[in-house]
C-alpha positions, 0 to 999 in steps of 0.5 A: 678201108680200115676198121676204126675203134668205137668212139670213147666217152671222152671223144663223144662228150660227157653225158652224165651218170644214170642210175645204174652208174652210181655206187654207194661209196663212190666219190666225185671231185667235181671238175669245175670251180666258180669264183664268186663276185660281189656282182653275183652277191648283189644280184642274188640279194636283189633277185631273192629279196634279201635286204640284209646289210651284211650282204650289200652294205660294205660300211655296215659289214666293215663293223662286223666280225667279218669286216666285209660283206658276206656272200648270201648263204643260199647263193653259196648253196646254189653254186655248190649244188651247181658244181655237182650237176655234171656228175650227180644230176645231169640226168635227173628228173628232179631234186627231191630235197636237201638235208643237213645243210651246214654253213661251216665257214664264211664266203666272201666275194673273190672266193673260188668255190669247189665241190666234191660228193660221196654217194650214200644211197642208190635205189630204184624207185618203187613207183617209177620203173625207169627212175631211181633215187640217188642220195649224196653228201656234198662238201663245198670248199674254197681256194684254200681247201677250207670247207664252207658248206656241207649238205645231203641231197636226194635226186630222182635220176633216170635209168639209161633205158628210161632217159628221154630222147635228147634230140637237138633242136634247130632254130628256123631262120626263115621268116 
C-alpha cells in the first residue's frame, strides 16, 4: 500500500473563513455573479411591500430619467451581500450591521452583479471567547465594471475551535 497525500482544501470543498483566517487589508474578489431579472424585482417588491411605480410600472418608469424600471435598492444590497457570503460570512454567528451604504449607479433587470470585499478590521470578541468581529468594505459592480453599491458590514464570526458541529442530516424515508 502506498501513502496518499492529505486532501487539499479544493478536494474537500471550501469551508469558508474563520476568525483566524482574516487579515486586515485582504481583498476577496467573490467568485460568483448574479443576473437580476424583472421577476426577481417584481417578487422582491411584492415580498417587501414596496409599491413604488419606478420598480414595477414600465409605462411610468419610461417617463423618468431612467427610461425603464429600476431594481429595488434593498434587493441590490441583498444580492451583493449574498455574493460575499462564501468568503466573509459562511462561518458567521450573525450580521451585526451595515454602515455607509451608498447606491452609486442604477441597477436594471438584466444587469449581472459581482462583488469584492476588503477586510478593514479583525478582532476577538470581548464577551464571546470563541468568536470575533470582522468588518469589511464591500463593493458591488455590474457587468461593465461600474460600481453600483458600496457598504461596510460587521460580522460576528466563529473561531475554528468555536465552530458548531456540522453533522449532515438524513431524512428518514420510512413511514
